[in-house]
N, C-alpha and C positions, 0 to 999 in steps of 0.2 A: 658210803651209801648214800644210794639216792632212793627218794620217797616218791612214789606215785601220787603225785596231788591232783588228776586228774579227779573228776567227780563226776558219776554217772547223775542225768540230772532224776528228779526224784519223780516218781510216776504219780500221774492227778488220777489216776481208775477210781473209779466209785467203787469198784469192785472188792479194791484192798484195801479201802479204806472201809469195809463195812462191819460191821460190831459180830465179832462170832460170838454165838450164842453156845454154852456147854449143854449138851443134849439132857440132863437131868440138874441143871442150874437154878441159880435163884432168877436170871430173868426167862426163863423157859418156865417154872411155874408160874408165876406174874402172865407169862402170857396167854398160858395155857386155862389161868382162876379165868382172866379177862376174856376168851373167846369163847371159854365155855361154861359159863356161871350161869347165865339163860337156863341152855342147854341142860344142866343138872339139876335145876329145880323145879323143869318142867316132866324132868324123869321119876320127880321127887311128887309130884304134884297126881301123875301119872300112874304110879305105881300105889298112890294111896287111892285113886281110883278103880284099879285092878280089883285092888281089896273091897271097895265099898261094891264093888258090883256082886263080885263073889257072895258075900256077904247076903245081897241082896237076892240073889238065887237062892240062897238056901232057905227051905220050909220054919218058919215060925216066926213069931211077932220080931222077939227080941231080936235077932240078927235080921228080920226086915228093915228095924228102926237103925240099929244101928251101923247098916250099909248104908240107908240115905242119909244118916251124918257124914259119914264118910264122903260119899258122894258129892254133899255143899260144900266139905272141905276143898274137897279139891277141887270142884266148878263151884268158887265162892262166889260168878257172876250169876249164877242160875236165879235165885231170888227175885234180881234186876227183871228177868223176864217170868214173873209171876207164877216160877214150875210149882210149888205145894201147892195153889188154889189153882193152878191150868196144867196143865201138859202140854204137847204135840212137839213136831217133830221140830216146828222153828224157835219153840221157845227154847228145847234142848240143843239144838244146832245154835240160835245165837249164843244162850249161856258158855256152850262147849267151845266154844271161837274167844268169844271176851275172854273168859277165864285161863286159857289157853295165852294169851297176850299177856293177861296179867301177872299172872305166874312166869314168863318171859323176864316181862320188864323187871317185875322185884329180885329176881334173881339175876339180874345182866348189871342193876342198878346196886346189887351186892358185889358185885364183883367189880364194878368200877372202883366203890369206896373201899373194897381189901386192897386190891391193887396199888393204891395208892403207898400203902406201906412198902420200907424199903424192901424187906423179905413176905412178901405174901404166898399163901398157898393153901388149899382147901380148909386147913383150919381156921384158915382170920376170913376167908367168904361163909365158913359155916357160923361165925361169929356176926357177921353182919348179918345175914342173911336170917337168923331166926326170931331175933324180935321183929324184922319184917313180916315171915311168915305167921310169929303169933297173933299178929295186929290182924292181918288177915283172915286167919284163922279164928278169930275171936269177934270180928265182926260176919262174918259169915255164918255163925254159929248165934249171936245175939239177931240179927236178921231172920233167923230163921225162927228160933223162939217166940220173935213178935208176929211174924207169920201165924205162927202156931195158936196166937193168941185172939187174935183177928181174924182167923177160922173157926173158934171156938174147942178147939180141940186141948188146951191147957187152962 
């Protein structure tokens, strides 16, 4: 019995050596978290902003105050532009743009930290995002309280 000893040359094509990703597997989840973490954080902040604007439109002092607090939570850099004391298109636009950038950075940073784990998905991202978001929210609420004290409201 004769054996075929001729071997075909190994293909060095980069396409054949590409790692195949299972559609709902570990690598796919990690890549999704890494790619969309900043956008999910923006979605959360914009949801809070929409609820705050809805409450601000409703009549009543309580809904107005709660709506404004939610707006400041969603747009935490508004006090840097003097929004409780002074308003205007430039102040709100600057606060909106910098807040969007801040929330995207926080969400992206949380996604980078979460994707360092072997198995990373949205619960791991949420675990990394939560303390960062709490810090941003507390900072915005403290700055709002300080502005209220300086203006003589509290």
